[in-house]
N, C-alpha and C positions, 0 to 999 in steps of 0.2 A: 535295043538295049541302050540305055543312056549311061554316060560316064558319070561316076561319082568322084568329085574332087574334094579332098580334105586338106586344109592347111593347118599344120601345128604352128601356132602363133603366140608370140609374146608381144603385146601392144607397146611395151616399153622399149623394144628393140628396133632400131632404125632399119636393119636388114629385113626384119619381119614385116614392118610397115611397108617397106619398098616392095616386098613380095606380094602383099595384098594389092597394092596399087598396080603392079605389073599384071596380075591376074585380071583385075577389073578392066584394065586397058585392052586386054585380049577377049573381053566378054565372058570370062569364066567366073561363074558364081560357085565359090568353094564353100563347103561347110567349114567354118572357122572354129578350131578347137583351141581354147586357151589352156594349154597343157600344164601351166603352173597352177591354174585353178582346178583343173580336172586331170590329175596326173595319170600317166599310163602305168598299168601294173606290169609285172614281169612278163606275163604272156603276151600282152600287147606290144611290149618292147621287142620281144623275140620276133613277132610277126613283122614289125616295122623294120628290124634289122635284115630280115629275109628279103623284104621288098626293096630295101636300099642296097642289098647285096654287099654288106660290109660287116666287119667284126665289131663287137661292142666298143672297143677302144676307139674306133673311127667316129663314134657318135658322141664322144665325151668332149665337153668344153674344158680344155686344160687350163684356161685362165681363171676359172672360178676358185674362190677360196676353199670350197668344199673339196675340190680336186686335191689340193695340197693337204688340207686338214685330214682327209681320210686315206692319204697315202696311195692314191689311185695310179700314180706313175709307176708303182711297183709292178714290174713285169711278171712277178710270180703270181699275181692275182689272176684267177681264171675268169672266163667269160661270165659265169653265173654271178660272181662277186661284183663285177662291173655292172651287170644288169640290175642286181639288187640295189646297188648304190644309186643308179639313175632312177629306179622306181621310188626310192625313198627320198631322193633329192632331185626333183625334175629340173632344177636350174642347171644341172650338169649336162643336160641334153642339148646338143647343137640345134640351132634354129636358123631360119625357118625350114620346115620340111613340108613338101607337097606330096600327097599320095593320090594316085589315080589308079584304081583297080589294084592289080597285083604289083605295081611299080611305085617307086618313090624316089625322090631326089632331095638332097640338102641344098637349099638356096644360097650357097656361098661360092661364088658370087651369085647375086640374085638372078642373073641371066641363065643360070643352070636350070631354073624351073622350066624354061622353054623346051628342055629335052623331052618333057612329057606331053607337049602339045601335038607332036606329030603322030 
């Protein structure tokens, strides 16, 4: 069985570009998904969150204008509301994210991606 690697990537993000370089330096050819061009739907986000083993709030980019605009800091918002916001506005999703099988890691810092190499 071969491992399948997927990198959720934004080429305009320096951390995301560094993640791609790190993978290439380790001889890993990942399927690169430009998630801003091909957004994840709510089901895919739920699967990703399970693989990351985090709650939806942990995947949000709190510095984005949309985070403030949609009031996503409101603790009363449930997980489904946060997932819906990320599905509708993929810029809200933290990046880069490396997926290997049933596991995933957010590459902040980039070296965290190495956790999936073992």
